[in-house]
N, CA, C and O atoms as a Tripos MOL2 file, in Angstrom:
@<TRIPOS>MOLECULE
protein
  304   303    76     0     0
PROTEIN
NO_CHARGES

@<TRIPOS>ATOM
      1 N          10.8940   12.4550  -12.7840 N.3       1 UNK1
      2 CA         11.0620   11.2350  -12.0260 C.3       1 UNK1
      3 C          10.1320   10.2090  -12.6350 C.2       1 UNK1
      4 O           8.9450   10.4700  -12.8340 O.2       1 UNK1
      5 N          10.6750    9.0410  -12.9290 N.am      2 UNK2
      6 CA          9.8470    7.9660  -13.4760 C.3       2 UNK2
      7 C           9.9340    6.7430  -12.5750 C.2       2 UNK2
      8 O          10.9420    6.5340  -11.9010 O.2       2 UNK2
      9 N           8.8790    5.9370  -12.5640 N.am      3 UNK3
     10 CA          8.7720    4.7590  -11.6990 C.3       3 UNK3
     11 C           9.2200    3.5330  -12.4790 C.2       3 UNK3
     12 O           8.7560    3.3080  -13.5970 O.2       3 UNK3
     13 N          10.1250    2.7290  -11.8990 N.am      4 UNK4
     14 CA         10.6820    1.5630  -12.5700 C.3       4 UNK4
     15 C          10.7070    0.3510  -11.6450 C.2       4 UNK4
     16 O          11.7280    0.1130  -10.9990 O.2       4 UNK4
     17 N           9.6070   -0.4410  -11.5520 N.am      5 UNK5
     18 CA          9.6500   -1.6350  -10.6860 C.3       5 UNK5
     19 C          10.6400   -2.6590  -11.2570 C.2       5 UNK5
     20 O          10.7340   -2.8240  -12.4730 O.2       5 UNK5
     21 N          11.3690   -3.3390  -10.3810 N.am      6 UNK6
     22 CA         12.2970   -4.3640  -10.8670 C.3       6 UNK6
     23 C          11.6780   -5.7550  -10.7260 C.2       6 UNK6
     24 O          10.5540   -5.8910  -10.2430 O.2       6 UNK6
     25 N          12.3980   -6.7680  -11.1400 N.am      7 UNK7
     26 CA         11.8880   -8.1490  -11.1740 C.3       7 UNK7
     27 C          11.5560   -8.6790   -9.7760 C.2       7 UNK7
     28 O          10.7130   -9.5670   -9.6470 O.2       7 UNK7
     29 N          12.1990   -8.1570   -8.7300 N.am      8 UNK8
     30 CA         11.9570   -8.6540   -7.3740 C.3       8 UNK8
     31 C          10.7570   -7.9810   -6.7190 C.2       8 UNK8
     32 O          10.3730   -8.3380   -5.6060 O.2       8 UNK8
     33 N          10.1620   -7.0010   -7.4100 N.am      9 UNK9
     34 CA          9.0240   -6.3020   -6.8600 C.3       9 UNK9
     35 C           9.3880   -5.0000   -6.1650 C.2       9 UNK9
     36 O           8.5060   -4.2190   -5.8090 O.2       9 UNK9
     37 N          10.6800   -4.7590   -5.9680 N.am     10 UNK10
     38 CA         11.0920   -3.4970   -5.3660 C.3      10 UNK10
     39 C          10.9140   -2.3900   -6.3900 C.2      10 UNK10
     40 O          11.1920   -2.5880   -7.5730 O.2      10 UNK10
     41 N          10.4650   -1.2540   -5.9570 N.am     11 UNK11
     42 CA         10.2380   -0.1400   -6.8660 C.3      11 UNK11
     43 C          11.4200    0.8110   -6.8420 C.2      11 UNK11
     44 O          11.8380    1.2660   -5.7770 O.2      11 UNK11
     45 N          11.9530    1.1080   -8.0010 N.am     12 UNK12
     46 CA         13.0160    2.0960   -8.1660 C.3      12 UNK12
     47 C          12.4540    3.2460   -8.9860 C.2      12 UNK12
     48 O          11.4740    3.0800   -9.7120 O.2      12 UNK12
     49 N          13.0570    4.3740   -8.8710 N.am     13 UNK13
     50 CA         12.6920    5.5400   -9.6500 C.3      13 UNK13
     51 C          13.9270    6.0190  -10.3870 C.2      13 UNK13
     52 O          15.0530    5.7360   -9.9760 O.2      13 UNK13
     53 N          13.7200    6.7400  -11.4680 N.am     14 UNK14
     54 CA         14.8210    7.3740  -12.1740 C.3      14 UNK14
     55 C          14.5950    8.8700  -12.0860 C.2      14 UNK14
     56 O          13.5260    9.3680  -12.4390 O.2      14 UNK14
     57 N          15.6130    9.5880  -11.6100 N.am     15 UNK15
     58 CA         15.5270   11.0330  -11.4620 C.3      15 UNK15
     59 C          16.3290   11.6570  -12.5920 C.2      15 UNK15
     60 O          17.5300   11.4160  -12.7230 O.2      15 UNK15
     61 N          15.6550   12.4640  -13.4100 N.am     16 UNK16
     62 CA         16.3190   13.1080  -14.5330 C.3      16 UNK16
     63 C          16.1960   14.6200  -14.3760 C.2      16 UNK16
     64 O          15.0910   15.1510  -14.2660 O.2      16 UNK16
     65 N          17.3080   15.2920  -14.3660 N.am     17 UNK17
     66 CA         17.3220   16.7510  -14.2860 C.3      17 UNK17
     67 C          18.3970   17.2390  -15.2540 C.2      17 UNK17
     68 O          19.5430   17.4430  -14.8560 O.2      17 UNK17
     69 N          18.0340   17.4260  -16.5220 N.am     18 UNK18
     70 CA         19.0210   17.7060  -17.5660 C.3      18 UNK18
     71 C          19.8920   18.9430  -17.3390 C.2      18 UNK18
     72 O          21.0120   19.0020  -17.8460 O.2      18 UNK18
     73 N          19.4040   19.9200  -16.5940 N.am     19 UNK19
     74 CA         20.1940   21.1250  -16.3640 C.3      19 UNK19
     75 C          21.3620   20.8650  -15.4130 C.2      19 UNK19
     76 O          22.3310   21.6240  -15.3960 O.2      19 UNK19
     77 N          21.2710   19.7990  -14.6250 N.am     20 UNK20
     78 CA         22.2840   19.5250  -13.6220 C.3      20 UNK20
     79 C          23.0300   18.2260  -13.8450 C.2      20 UNK20
     80 O          24.2480   18.1740  -13.6710 O.2      20 UNK20
     81 N          22.3090   17.1590  -14.2320 N.am     21 UNK21
     82 CA         22.9010   15.8390  -14.3370 C.3      21 UNK21
     83 C          23.0750   15.4410  -15.7980 C.2      21 UNK21
     84 O          22.2070   15.7210  -16.6240 O.2      21 UNK21
     85 N          24.1750   14.7990  -16.1170 N.am     22 UNK22
     86 CA         24.4130   14.3120  -17.4720 C.3      22 UNK22
     87 C          23.6760   12.9940  -17.7270 C.2      22 UNK22
     88 O          23.3310   12.6760  -18.8650 O.2      22 UNK22
     89 N          23.4410   12.2380  -16.6640 N.am     23 UNK23
     90 CA         22.7520   10.9510  -16.7860 C.3      23 UNK23
     91 C          21.6550   10.8980  -15.7230 C.2      23 UNK23
     92 O          21.7620   11.5650  -14.6940 O.2      23 UNK23
     93 N          20.5940   10.1080  -15.9600 N.am     24 UNK24
     94 CA         19.5760    9.9620  -14.9110 C.3      24 UNK24
     95 C          20.1490    9.2500  -13.6870 C.2      24 UNK24
     96 O          20.9980    8.3680  -13.8160 O.2      24 UNK24
     97 N          19.6880    9.6330  -12.5160 N.am     25 UNK25
     98 CA         20.1220    9.0110  -11.2760 C.3      25 UNK25
     99 C          19.0510    8.0390  -10.7920 C.2      25 UNK25
    100 O          17.8640    8.3510  -10.8770 O.2      25 UNK25
    101 N          19.4410    6.8650  -10.2840 N.am     26 UNK26
    102 CA         18.4590    5.9570   -9.6930 C.3      26 UNK26
    103 C          18.0240    6.4730   -8.3290 C.2      26 UNK26
    104 O          18.7950    7.1370   -7.6340 O.2      26 UNK26
    105 N          16.7940    6.1680   -7.9500 N.am     27 UNK27
    106 CA         16.2770    6.5740   -6.6370 C.3      27 UNK27
    107 C          15.3530    5.4810   -6.1190 C.2      27 UNK27
    108 O          14.8190    4.6900   -6.8960 O.2      27 UNK27
    109 N          15.1680    5.4410   -4.8080 N.am     28 UNK28
    110 CA         14.2470    4.4570   -4.2220 C.3      28 UNK28
    111 C          13.4930    5.1110   -3.0730 C.2      28 UNK28
    112 O          13.9670    6.0570   -2.4440 O.2      28 UNK28
    113 N          12.3080    4.5760   -2.8250 N.am     29 UNK29
    114 CA         11.4820    5.0430   -1.7320 C.3      29 UNK29
    115 C          11.8750    4.2680   -0.4820 C.2      29 UNK29
    116 O          11.9170    3.0380   -0.5000 O.2      29 UNK29
    117 N          12.1630    4.9850    0.6070 N.am     30 UNK30
    118 CA         12.5660    4.3670    1.8630 C.3      30 UNK30
    119 C          11.7280    4.9960    2.9740 C.2      30 UNK30
    120 O          12.0880    6.0420    3.5130 O.2      30 UNK30
    121 N          10.6090    4.3530    3.3110 N.am     31 UNK31
    122 CA          9.6980    4.9230    4.2930 C.3      31 UNK31
    123 C           9.0780    6.1930    3.7420 C.2      31 UNK31
    124 O           8.3890    6.1550    2.7220 O.2      31 UNK31
    125 N           9.3140    7.3200    4.4050 N.am     32 UNK32
    126 CA          8.7580    8.5860    3.9340 C.3      32 UNK32
    127 C           9.7990    9.4540    3.2370 C.2      32 UNK32
    128 O           9.6210   10.6630    3.0920 O.2      32 UNK32
    129 N          10.8880    8.8210    2.8080 N.am     33 UNK33
    130 CA         11.9500    9.5480    2.1210 C.3      33 UNK33
    131 C          12.2200    8.9410    0.7330 C.2      33 UNK33
    132 O          11.9890    7.7530    0.5080 O.2      33 UNK33
    133 N          12.7010    9.7630   -0.1690 N.am     34 UNK34
    134 CA         13.2180    9.2850   -1.4520 C.3      34 UNK34
    135 C          14.7350    9.4040   -1.3810 C.2      34 UNK34
    136 O          15.2670   10.4810   -1.1110 O.2      34 UNK34
    137 N          15.4220    8.3070   -1.6200 N.am     35 UNK35
    138 CA         16.8900    8.2930   -1.6300 C.3      35 UNK35
    139 C          17.3410    8.3600   -3.0710 C.2      35 UNK35
    140 O          16.9350    7.5320   -3.8870 O.2      35 UNK35
    141 N          18.1790    9.3360   -3.3990 N.am     36 UNK36
    142 CA         18.7340    9.4670   -4.7560 C.3      36 UNK36
    143 C          20.1830    9.0130   -4.6870 C.2      36 UNK36
    144 O          20.9890    9.5420   -3.9230 O.2      36 UNK36
    145 N          20.4880    8.0120   -5.5150 N.am     37 UNK37
    146 CA         21.7960    7.3560   -5.5110 C.3      37 UNK37
    147 C          22.7330    8.0040   -6.5090 C.2      37 UNK37
    148 O          22.2840    8.6070   -7.4840 O.2      37 UNK37
    149 N          24.0360    7.8870   -6.2760 N.am     38 UNK38
    150 CA         25.0460    8.4250   -7.1940 C.3      38 UNK38
    151 C          25.0470    7.6830   -8.5180 C.2      38 UNK38
    152 O          24.6070    6.5370   -8.6020 O.2      38 UNK38
    153 N          25.5410    8.3410   -9.5410 N.am     39 UNK39
    154 CA         25.5360    7.7480  -10.8830 C.3      39 UNK39
    155 C          26.5280    6.6020  -11.0360 C.2      39 UNK39
    156 O          26.3640    5.7670  -11.9260 O.2      39 UNK39
    157 N          27.5470    6.5420  -10.1950 N.am     40 UNK40
    158 CA         28.5920    5.5320  -10.3540 C.3      40 UNK40
    159 C          28.5090    4.3740   -9.3680 C.2      40 UNK40
    160 O          29.0770    3.3110   -9.6170 O.2      40 UNK40
    161 N          27.8200    4.5600   -8.2670 N.am     41 UNK41
    162 CA         27.7780    3.5040   -7.2550 C.3      41 UNK41
    163 C          26.4040    3.4480   -6.6240 C.2      41 UNK41
    164 O          25.9540    4.4350   -6.0410 O.2      41 UNK41
    165 N          25.7350    2.3280   -6.7260 N.am     42 UNK42
    166 CA         24.3790    2.1830   -6.1920 C.3      42 UNK42
    167 C          24.3770    2.2650   -4.6680 C.2      42 UNK42
    168 O          23.3140    2.4470   -4.0740 O.2      42 UNK42
    169 N          25.5250    2.1370   -4.0210 N.am     43 UNK43
    170 CA         25.5950    2.2230   -2.5710 C.3      43 UNK43
    171 C          25.8570    3.6440   -2.0780 C.2      43 UNK43
    172 O          25.9830    3.8700   -0.8740 O.2      43 UNK43
    173 N          25.9400    4.5930   -2.9940 N.am     44 UNK44
    174 CA         26.2930    5.9610   -2.6530 C.3      44 UNK44
    175 C          25.0660    6.8660   -2.7250 C.2      44 UNK44
    176 O          24.6600    7.2570   -3.8190 O.2      44 UNK44
    177 N          24.4710    7.2030   -1.5900 N.am     45 UNK45
    178 CA         23.3180    8.0970   -1.5590 C.3      45 UNK45
    179 C          23.8310    9.5370   -1.6450 C.2      45 UNK45
    180 O          24.6500    9.9610   -0.8290 O.2      45 UNK45
    181 N          23.3380   10.2880   -2.6490 N.am     46 UNK46
    182 CA         23.8000   11.6510   -2.8250 C.3      46 UNK46
    183 C          22.7890   12.7000   -2.3670 C.2      46 UNK46
    184 O          23.1720   13.8230   -2.0400 O.2      46 UNK46
    185 N          21.4850   12.3410   -2.3400 N.am     47 UNK47
    186 CA         20.4450   13.2460   -1.8460 C.3      47 UNK47
    187 C          19.3660   12.4480   -1.1330 C.2      47 UNK47
    188 O          19.0690   11.3120   -1.5040 O.2      47 UNK47
    189 N          18.7840   13.0540   -0.1050 N.am     48 UNK48
    190 CA         17.6250   12.4990    0.5720 C.3      48 UNK48
    191 C          16.5150   13.5400    0.4380 C.2      48 UNK48
    192 O          16.6990   14.7010    0.8060 O.2      48 UNK48
    193 N          15.3570   13.1220   -0.0910 N.am     49 UNK49
    194 CA         14.2240   14.0230   -0.2980 C.3      49 UNK49
    195 C          13.1320   13.6630    0.7130 C.2      49 UNK49
    196 O          12.7210   12.5070    0.8060 O.2      49 UNK49
    197 N          12.6710   14.6560    1.4630 N.am     50 UNK50
    198 CA         11.5800   14.4480    2.4200 C.3      50 UNK50
    199 C          10.4880   15.4880    2.1470 C.2      50 UNK50
    200 O          10.7510   16.5670    1.6170 O.2      50 UNK50
    201 N           9.2560   15.1310    2.5240 N.am     51 UNK51
    202 CA          8.1170   16.0180    2.3380 C.3      51 UNK51
    203 C           7.4530   16.2610    3.6810 C.2      51 UNK51
    204 O           7.1850   15.3200    4.4290 O.2      51 UNK51
    205 N           7.1860   17.5270    3.9860 N.am     52 UNK52
    206 CA          6.4670   17.9140    5.2030 C.3      52 UNK52
    207 C           5.0840   18.3790    4.8000 C.2      52 UNK52
    208 O           4.9290   19.4680    4.2470 O.2      52 UNK52
    209 N           4.0640   17.5530    5.0750 N.am     53 UNK53
    210 CA          2.6940   17.8610    4.6660 C.3      53 UNK53
    211 C           2.1330   19.0860    5.3800 C.2      53 UNK53
    212 O           1.3270   19.8190    4.8060 O.2      53 UNK53
    213 N           2.5480   19.3170    6.6210 N.am     54 UNK54
    214 CA          2.0370   20.4620    7.3730 C.3      54 UNK54
    215 C           2.3970   21.7910    6.7100 C.2      54 UNK54
    216 O           1.5820   22.7120    6.6650 O.2      54 UNK54
    217 N           3.6150   21.8780    6.2010 N.am     55 UNK55
    218 CA          4.0840   23.1140    5.5750 C.3      55 UNK55
    219 C           4.1260   23.0330    4.0580 C.2      55 UNK55
    220 O           4.5000   23.9960    3.3900 O.2      55 UNK55
    221 N           3.7340   21.8590    3.5040 N.am     56 UNK56
    222 CA          3.7610   21.6360    2.0530 C.3      56 UNK56
    223 C           5.1390   21.9640    1.4820 C.2      56 UNK56
    224 O           5.2790   22.7280    0.5280 O.2      56 UNK56
    225 N           6.1580   21.3510    2.1090 N.am     57 UNK57
    226 CA          7.5590   21.6630    1.7750 C.3      57 UNK57
    227 C           8.3300   20.3930    1.4380 C.2      57 UNK57
    228 O           8.2130   19.3810    2.1290 O.2      57 UNK57
    229 N           9.1230   20.4580    0.3620 N.am     58 UNK58
    230 CA         10.0940   19.4030    0.0400 C.3      58 UNK58
    231 C          11.4610   19.8700    0.5020 C.2      58 UNK58
    232 O          11.8310   21.0260    0.2980 O.2      58 UNK58
    233 N          12.2130   18.9690    1.1250 N.am     59 UNK59
    234 CA         13.5740   19.2920    1.5400 C.3      59 UNK59
    235 C          14.5280   18.2710    0.9310 C.2      59 UNK59
    236 O          14.3250   17.0640    1.0600 O.2      59 UNK59
    237 N          15.5610   18.7620    0.2730 N.am     60 UNK60
    238 CA         16.6040   17.9250   -0.3090 C.3      60 UNK60
    239 C          17.8600   18.1520    0.5080 C.2      60 UNK60
    240 O          18.3000   19.2880    0.6850 O.2      60 UNK60
    241 N          18.4420   17.0560    1.0110 N.am     61 UNK61
    242 CA         19.6030   17.1640    1.8970 C.3      61 UNK61
    243 C          20.6790   16.1870    1.4590 C.2      61 UNK61
    244 O          20.3830   15.0530    1.0840 O.2      61 UNK61
    245 N          21.9190   16.6280    1.5080 N.am     62 UNK62
    246 CA         23.0490   15.7210    1.3140 C.3      62 UNK62
    247 C          23.1540   14.8800    2.5880 C.2      62 UNK62
    248 O          22.9590   15.4150    3.6790 O.2      62 UNK62
    249 N          23.4580   13.5710    2.4850 N.am     63 UNK63
    250 CA         23.5190   12.7180    3.6750 C.3      63 UNK63
    251 C          24.4440   13.2260    4.7790 C.2      63 UNK63
    252 O          24.1480   13.0250    5.9570 O.2      63 UNK63
    253 N          25.5420   13.8710    4.4360 N.am     64 UNK64
    254 CA         26.4670   14.3730    5.4390 C.3      64 UNK64
    255 C          26.0150   15.7270    5.9880 C.2      64 UNK64
    256 O          26.6660   16.2810    6.8740 O.2      64 UNK64
    257 N          24.8970   16.2680    5.4660 N.am     65 UNK65
    258 CA         24.3920   17.5440    5.9410 C.3      65 UNK65
    259 C          25.1200   18.7530    5.3780 C.2      65 UNK65
    260 O          24.9180   19.8700    5.8540 O.2      65 UNK65
    261 N          25.9620   18.5480    4.3740 N.am     66 UNK66
    262 CA         26.7510   19.6500    3.8370 C.3      66 UNK66
    263 C          25.9560   20.6090    2.9730 C.2      66 UNK66
    264 O          26.4060   21.7220    2.6980 O.2      66 UNK66
    265 N          24.7610   20.1780    2.5370 N.am     67 UNK67
    266 CA         23.9660   21.0190    1.6530 C.3      67 UNK67
    267 C          22.4930   20.6800    1.8350 C.2      67 UNK67
    268 O          22.1260   19.5060    1.8850 O.2      67 UNK67
    269 N          21.6450   21.7040    1.9350 N.am     68 UNK68
    270 CA         20.1970   21.5120    2.0670 C.3      68 UNK68
    271 C          19.4850   22.5290    1.1780 C.2      68 UNK68
    272 O          19.8680   23.6970    1.1130 O.2      68 UNK68
    273 N          18.4370   22.0580    0.4920 N.am     69 UNK69
    274 CA         17.5910   22.9340   -0.3290 C.3      69 UNK69
    275 C          16.1540   22.6980    0.0780 C.2      69 UNK69
    276 O          15.7550   21.5570    0.3110 O.2      69 UNK69
    277 N          15.3760   23.7530    0.1670 N.am     70 UNK70
    278 CA         13.9830   23.6640    0.5450 C.3      70 UNK70
    279 C          13.1160   24.2310   -0.5740 C.2      70 UNK70
    280 O          13.3580   25.3300   -1.0720 O.2      70 UNK70
    281 N          12.1060   23.4640   -0.9590 N.am     71 UNK71
    282 CA         11.1480   23.8840   -1.9720 C.3      71 UNK71
    283 C           9.7870   23.9970   -1.3090 C.2      71 UNK71
    284 O           9.2720   23.0260   -0.7550 O.2      71 UNK71
    285 N           9.2130   25.1810   -1.3680 N.am     72 UNK72
    286 CA          7.9260   25.4070   -0.7040 C.3      72 UNK72
    287 C           6.9540   26.0010   -1.6990 C.2      72 UNK72
    288 O           7.2950   26.9140   -2.4520 O.2      72 UNK72
    289 N           5.7350   25.4760   -1.6980 N.am     73 UNK73
    290 CA          4.6940   25.9980   -2.5930 C.3      73 UNK73
    291 C           4.2880   27.3820   -2.1330 C.2      73 UNK73
    292 O           4.0850   27.6210   -0.9430 O.2      73 UNK73
    293 N           4.1720   28.2960   -3.0950 N.am     74 UNK74
    294 CA          3.7180   29.6450   -2.7760 C.3      74 UNK74
    295 C           2.4390   29.9290   -3.5670 C.2      74 UNK74
    296 O           2.2270   29.3750   -4.6450 O.2      74 UNK74
    297 N           1.6190   30.7730   -3.0330 N.am     75 UNK75
    298 CA          0.3920   31.1540   -3.7350 C.3      75 UNK75
    299 C           0.7030   32.2560   -4.7230 C.2      75 UNK75
    300 O           1.4870   33.1620   -4.4410 O.2      75 UNK75
    301 N           0.0720   32.1660   -5.8980 N.am     76 UNK76
    302 CA          0.3210   33.1840   -6.9360 C.3      76 UNK76
    303 C          -0.6560   34.3150   -6.7990 C.2      76 UNK76
    304 O          -0.6110   35.2680   -7.5770 O.2      76 UNK76
@<TRIPOS>BOND
     1     1     2 1
     2     2     3 1
     3     3     4 2
     4     3     5 am
     5     5     6 1
     6     6     7 1
     7     7     8 2
     8     7     9 am
     9     9    10 1
    10    10    11 1
    11    11    12 2
    12    11    13 am
    13    13    14 1
    14    14    15 1
    15    15    16 2
    16    15    17 am
    17    17    18 1
    18    18    19 1
    19    19    20 2
    20    19    21 am
    21    21    22 1
    22    22    23 1
    23    23    24 2
    24    23    25 am
    25    25    26 1
    26    26    27 1
    27    27    28 2
    28    27    29 am
    29    29    30 1
    30    30    31 1
    31    31    32 2
    32    31    33 am
    33    33    34 1
    34    34    35 1
    35    35    36 2
    36    35    37 am
    37    37    38 1
    38    38    39 1
    39    39    40 2
    40    39    41 am
    41    41    42 1
    42    42    43 1
    43    43    44 2
    44    43    45 am
    45    45    46 1
    46    46    47 1
    47    47    48 2
    48    47    49 am
    49    49    50 1
    50    50    51 1
    51    51    52 2
    52    51    53 am
    53    53    54 1
    54    54    55 1
    55    55    56 2
    56    55    57 am
    57    57    58 1
    58    58    59 1
    59    59    60 2
    60    59    61 am
    61    61    62 1
    62    62    63 1
    63    63    64 2
    64    63    65 am
    65    65    66 1
    66    66    67 1
    67    67    68 2
    68    67    69 am
    69    69    70 1
    70    70    71 1
    71    71    72 2
    72    71    73 am
    73    73    74 1
    74    74    75 1
    75    75    76 2
    76    75    77 am
    77    77    78 1
    78    78    79 1
    79    79    80 2
    80    79    81 am
    81    81    82 1
    82    82    83 1
    83    83    84 2
    84    83    85 am
    85    85    86 1
    86    86    87 1
    87    87    88 2
    88    87    89 am
    89    89    90 1
    90    90    91 1
    91    91    92 2
    92    91    93 am
    93    93    94 1
    94    94    95 1
    95    95    96 2
    96    95    97 am
    97    97    98 1
    98    98    99 1
    99    99   100 2
   100    99   101 am
   101   101   102 1
   102   102   103 1
   103   103   104 2
   104   103   105 am
   105   105   106 1
   106   106   107 1
   107   107   108 2
   108   107   109 am
   109   109   110 1
   110   110   111 1
   111   111   112 2
   112   111   113 am
   113   113   114 1
   114   114   115 1
   115   115   116 2
   116   115   117 am
   117   117   118 1
   118   118   119 1
   119   119   120 2
   120   119   121 am
   121   121   122 1
   122   122   123 1
   123   123   124 2
   124   123   125 am
   125   125   126 1
   126   126   127 1
   127   127   128 2
   128   127   129 am
   129   129   130 1
   130   130   131 1
   131   131   132 2
   132   131   133 am
   133   133   134 1
   134   134   135 1
   135   135   136 2
   136   135   137 am
   137   137   138 1
   138   138   139 1
   139   139   140 2
   140   139   141 am
   141   141   142 1
   142   142   143 1
   143   143   144 2
   144   143   145 am
   145   145   146 1
   146   146   147 1
   147   147   148 2
   148   147   149 am
   149   149   150 1
   150   150   151 1
   151   151   152 2
   152   151   153 am
   153   153   154 1
   154   154   155 1
   155   155   156 2
   156   155   157 am
   157   157   158 1
   158   158   159 1
   159   159   160 2
   160   159   161 am
   161   161   162 1
   162   162   163 1
   163   163   164 2
   164   163   165 am
   165   165   166 1
   166   166   167 1
   167   167   168 2
   168   167   169 am
   169   169   170 1
   170   170   171 1
   171   171   172 2
   172   171   173 am
   173   173   174 1
   174   174   175 1
   175   175   176 2
   176   175   177 am
   177   177   178 1
   178   178   179 1
   179   179   180 2
   180   179   181 am
   181   181   182 1
   182   182   183 1
   183   183   184 2
   184   183   185 am
   185   185   186 1
   186   186   187 1
   187   187   188 2
   188   187   189 am
   189   189   190 1
   190   190   191 1
   191   191   192 2
   192   191   193 am
   193   193   194 1
   194   194   195 1
   195   195   196 2
   196   195   197 am
   197   197   198 1
   198   198   199 1
   199   199   200 2
   200   199   201 am
   201   201   202 1
   202   202   203 1
   203   203   204 2
   204   203   205 am
   205   205   206 1
   206   206   207 1
   207   207   208 2
   208   207   209 am
   209   209   210 1
   210   210   211 1
   211   211   212 2
   212   211   213 am
   213   213   214 1
   214   214   215 1
   215   215   216 2
   216   215   217 am
   217   217   218 1
   218   218   219 1
   219   219   220 2
   220   219   221 am
   221   221   222 1
   222   222   223 1
   223   223   224 2
   224   223   225 am
   225   225   226 1
   226   226   227 1
   227   227   228 2
   228   227   229 am
   229   229   230 1
   230   230   231 1
   231   231   232 2
   232   231   233 am
   233   233   234 1
   234   234   235 1
   235   235   236 2
   236   235   237 am
   237   237   238 1
   238   238   239 1
   239   239   240 2
   240   239   241 am
   241   241   242 1
   242   242   243 1
   243   243   244 2
   244   243   245 am
   245   245   246 1
   246   246   247 1
   247   247   248 2
   248   247   249 am
   249   249   250 1
   250   250   251 1
   251   251   252 2
   252   251   253 am
   253   253   254 1
   254   254   255 1
   255   255   256 2
   256   255   257 am
   257   257   258 1
   258   258   259 1
   259   259   260 2
   260   259   261 am
   261   261   262 1
   262   262   263 1
   263   263   264 2
   264   263   265 am
   265   265   266 1
   266   266   267 1
   267   267   268 2
   268   267   269 am
   269   269   270 1
   270   270   271 1
   271   271   272 2
   272   271   273 am
   273   273   274 1
   274   274   275 1
   275   275   276 2
   276   275   277 am
   277   277   278 1
   278   278   279 1
   279   279   280 2
   280   279   281 am
   281   281   282 1
   282   282   283 1
   283   283   284 2
   284   283   285 am
   285   285   286 1
   286   286   287 1
   287   287   288 2
   288   287   289 am
   289   289   290 1
   290   290   291 1
   291   291   292 2
   292   291   293 am
   293   293   294 1
   294   294   295 1
   295   295   296 2
   296   295   297 am
   297   297   298 1
   298   298   299 1
   299   299   300 2
   300   299   301 am
   301   301   302 1
   302   302   303 1
   303   303   304 2
@<TRIPOS>SUBSTRUCTURE
     1 UNK1         2 RESIDUE 1 A UNK
     2 UNK2         6 RESIDUE 1 A UNK
     3 UNK3        10 RESIDUE 1 A UNK
     4 UNK4        14 RESIDUE 1 A UNK
     5 UNK5        18 RESIDUE 1 A UNK
     6 UNK6        22 RESIDUE 1 A UNK
     7 UNK7        26 RESIDUE 1 A UNK
     8 UNK8        30 RESIDUE 1 A UNK
     9 UNK9        34 RESIDUE 1 A UNK
    10 UNK10       38 RESIDUE 1 A UNK
    11 UNK11       42 RESIDUE 1 A UNK
    12 UNK12       46 RESIDUE 1 A UNK
    13 UNK13       50 RESIDUE 1 A UNK
    14 UNK14       54 RESIDUE 1 A UNK
    15 UNK15       58 RESIDUE 1 A UNK
    16 UNK16       62 RESIDUE 1 A UNK
    17 UNK17       66 RESIDUE 1 A UNK
    18 UNK18       70 RESIDUE 1 A UNK
    19 UNK19       74 RESIDUE 1 A UNK
    20 UNK20       78 RESIDUE 1 A UNK
    21 UNK21       82 RESIDUE 1 A UNK
    22 UNK22       86 RESIDUE 1 A UNK
    23 UNK23       90 RESIDUE 1 A UNK
    24 UNK24       94 RESIDUE 1 A UNK
    25 UNK25       98 RESIDUE 1 A UNK
    26 UNK26      102 RESIDUE 1 A UNK
    27 UNK27      106 RESIDUE 1 A UNK
    28 UNK28      110 RESIDUE 1 A UNK
    29 UNK29      114 RESIDUE 1 A UNK
    30 UNK30      118 RESIDUE 1 A UNK
    31 UNK31      122 RESIDUE 1 A UNK
    32 UNK32      126 RESIDUE 1 A UNK
    33 UNK33      130 RESIDUE 1 A UNK
    34 UNK34      134 RESIDUE 1 A UNK
    35 UNK35      138 RESIDUE 1 A UNK
    36 UNK36      142 RESIDUE 1 A UNK
    37 UNK37      146 RESIDUE 1 A UNK
    38 UNK38      150 RESIDUE 1 A UNK
    39 UNK39      154 RESIDUE 1 A UNK
    40 UNK40      158 RESIDUE 1 A UNK
    41 UNK41      162 RESIDUE 1 A UNK
    42 UNK42      166 RESIDUE 1 A UNK
    43 UNK43      170 RESIDUE 1 A UNK
    44 UNK44      174 RESIDUE 1 A UNK
    45 UNK45      178 RESIDUE 1 A UNK
    46 UNK46      182 RESIDUE 1 A UNK
    47 UNK47      186 RESIDUE 1 A UNK
    48 UNK48      190 RESIDUE 1 A UNK
    49 UNK49      194 RESIDUE 1 A UNK
    50 UNK50      198 RESIDUE 1 A UNK
    51 UNK51      202 RESIDUE 1 A UNK
    52 UNK52      206 RESIDUE 1 A UNK
    53 UNK53      210 RESIDUE 1 A UNK
    54 UNK54      214 RESIDUE 1 A UNK
    55 UNK55      218 RESIDUE 1 A UNK
    56 UNK56      222 RESIDUE 1 A UNK
    57 UNK57      226 RESIDUE 1 A UNK
    58 UNK58      230 RESIDUE 1 A UNK
    59 UNK59      234 RESIDUE 1 A UNK
    60 UNK60      238 RESIDUE 1 A UNK
    61 UNK61      242 RESIDUE 1 A UNK
    62 UNK62      246 RESIDUE 1 A UNK
    63 UNK63      250 RESIDUE 1 A UNK
    64 UNK64      254 RESIDUE 1 A UNK
    65 UNK65      258 RESIDUE 1 A UNK
    66 UNK66      262 RESIDUE 1 A UNK
    67 UNK67      266 RESIDUE 1 A UNK
    68 UNK68      270 RESIDUE 1 A UNK
    69 UNK69      274 RESIDUE 1 A UNK
    70 UNK70      278 RESIDUE 1 A UNK
    71 UNK71      282 RESIDUE 1 A UNK
    72 UNK72      286 RESIDUE 1 A UNK
    73 UNK73      290 RESIDUE 1 A UNK
    74 UNK74      294 RESIDUE 1 A UNK
    75 UNK75      298 RESIDUE 1 A UNK
    76 UNK76      302 RESIDUE 1 A UNK
């Protein structure tokens, strides 16, 4: 994920995951969530990323709730 401020001062991010996506996806910070937009339409949110500090967990959810992934730190 890279940070890309635009000319208006709004901050955008680029999400790159070569194993899954052919092109980087744009993303933006919205309160305590990161919104990942579709590659073809800036109005199409494809993932919402949230962080729970209490459990040290990232959750990735499709906006319609059709798919959810949870990433949790584990001790080695």
